[in-house]
C-alpha positions as CSV (number, residue, x, y, z in Angstrom):
1,X,11.6,-95.4,110.8
2,X,11.3,-99.0,108.9
3,X,9.1,-97.5,106.4
4,X,11.7,-94.7,105.6
5,X,14.4,-97.3,105.1
6,X,12.2,-99.5,102.3
7,X,11.4,-96.0,100.7
8,X,15.1,-95.0,100.6
9,X,16.2,-98.4,99.5
10,X,13.8,-98.8,96.6
11,X,15.3,-95.0,95.9
12,X,18.3,-96.7,95.4
13,X,18.0,-99.9,94.1
14,X,15.6,-97.8,91.2
15,X,18.8,-95.1,90.2
16,X,21.1,-98.5,90.3
17,X,18.6,-100.0,87.6
18,X,18.5,-96.5,85.8
19,X,22.3,-96.5,85.8
20,X,22.4,-99.4,84.2
21,X,19.5,-98.8,81.4
22,X,21.1,-95.3,81.2
23,X,25.0,-96.1,80.2
24,X,24.4,-98.1,77.5
25,X,21.7,-95.3,76.2
26,X,24.8,-92.7,76.9
27,X,27.1,-94.9,75.2
28,X,25.3,-95.3,72.0
29,X,24.2,-91.3,71.5
30,X,28.3,-91.2,72.0
31,X,28.6,-92.9,69.2
32,X,25.9,-91.9,66.7
33,X,27.1,-88.4,67.8
34,X,30.7,-89.5,66.8
35,X,29.3,-91.2,63.6
36,X,27.4,-88.0,62.6
37,X,30.2,-85.9,62.9
38,X,32.6,-88.4,60.2
39,X,29.5,-87.9,58.1
40,X,29.0,-84.2,58.3
41,X,32.8,-83.9,57.5
42,X,32.6,-86.2,55.1
43,X,29.3,-84.8,53.5
44,X,31.3,-81.1,53.7
45,X,34.8,-82.6,51.7
46,X,32.4,-83.9,49.2
47,X,29.7,-80.9,49.0
48,X,32.1,-78.2,48.4
49,X,33.5,-79.5,44.9
50,X,30.1,-80.1,44.1
51,X,28.7,-76.8,44.6
52,X,31.9,-75.4,42.7
53,X,31.1,-77.4,39.6
54,X,27.2,-75.9,40.3
55,X,28.3,-72.3,40.3
56,X,30.5,-72.8,36.9
57,X,27.3,-74.7,35.7
58,X,25.3,-72.0,36.2
59,X,27.7,-69.8,34.7
60,X,28.1,-71.4,31.7
61,X,24.3,-71.6,31.2
62,X,24.0,-68.0,31.9
63,X,26.4,-67.1,29.0
64,X,24.9,-69.4,26.8
65,X,21.2,-67.9,27.5
66,X,22.8,-64.9,27.2
67,X,24.0,-65.4,23.9
68,X,21.0,-66.9,22.7
69,X,18.8,-64.2,23.7
70,X,21.4,-61.8,22.2
71,X,21.0,-63.6,18.7
72,X,17.4,-63.8,19.4
73,X,17.5,-60.2,17.9
74,X,19.4,-61.2,14.8
75,X,16.7,-64.2,14.4
76,X,13.7,-62.1,14.4
77,X,15.2,-60.1,12.1
78,X,15.8,-62.7,9.7
79,X,12.3,-63.9,10.1
80,X,11.2,-60.4,9.5
81,X,13.4,-60.1,6.0
82,X,12.1,-64.0,5.0
83,X,8.5,-62.6,5.6
84,X,9.1,-59.8,3.1
85,X,11.2,-61.9,0.6
86,X,8.2,-64.4,0.8
87,X,5.7,-61.4,-0.2
88,X,8.0,-60.0,-2.8
89,X,7.7,-63.6,-4.1
90,X,3.8,-63.5,-3.9
91,X,4.6,-60.2,-6.2
92,X,6.4,-61.3,-8.8
93,X,4.5,-64.2,-9.1
94,X,1.1,-62.5,-9.7
95,X,3.0,-60.3,-12.0
96,X,4.2,-62.6,-14.2
97,X,1.3,-64.4,-14.1
98,X,-0.8,-61.7,-15.0
99,X,2.4,-61.2,-17.8
100,X,1.7,-64.4,-19.1
101,X,-1.9,-64.3,-19.4
102,X,-1.3,-61.3,-21.5
103,X,1.5,-63.1,-23.8
104,X,-1.2,-65.9,-24.5
105,X,-3.6,-63.7,-25.2
106,X,-1.7,-61.5,-27.2
107,X,-0.3,-64.2,-29.1
108,X,-3.9,-65.2,-30.5
109,X,-4.5,-61.1,-31.1
110,X,-1.4,-61.1,-33.1
111,X,-2.4,-63.7,-35.1
112,X,-5.7,-62.3,-35.9
113,X,-3.9,-58.9,-36.8
114,X,-1.0,-61.0,-38.7
115,X,-3.8,-62.3,-41.0
116,X,-5.9,-59.2,-41.2
117,X,-2.6,-57.6,-42.4
118,X,-2.3,-60.1,-45.4
119,X,-5.5,-59.9,-46.1
120,X,-5.5,-56.5,-46.6
121,X,-2.6,-56.4,-48.3
122,X,-3.6,-59.3,-50.5
123,X,-6.9,-56.9,-51.1
124,X,-4.4,-54.0,-51.9
125,X,-2.2,-55.8,-54.5
126,X,-5.2,-56.9,-56.0
127,X,-6.5,-53.7,-56.9
128,X,-2.9,-52.4,-58.0
129,X,-2.3,-55.1,-60.2
130,X,-5.7,-56.1,-61.5
């Protein structure tokens, strides 16, 4: 029986030591749970307005992107028309270049024709007058 009594005493002593160690741990867990609950409540109070602001911001961004997408067709049309205008300006420039070449060449032709006309007129006048 002595062995059984010693074993019972050691078991009881172990349970008492375990209880003394376990009580502070349980108290600390209780304080941690209370702090965690307070933090959770505060976080929920702070997150609700933040989430609302984020949703409003996302809605505004959607409006802006939809506006930009709607105007993108107009911008594409503007750019196409601008390209056509550039093509037309190049064509006009080519026509003016050809016309200026013709005019610059025709002025020498006109001068030659005028000199030839005067020469022929002078000869005709000399024949009639002489």
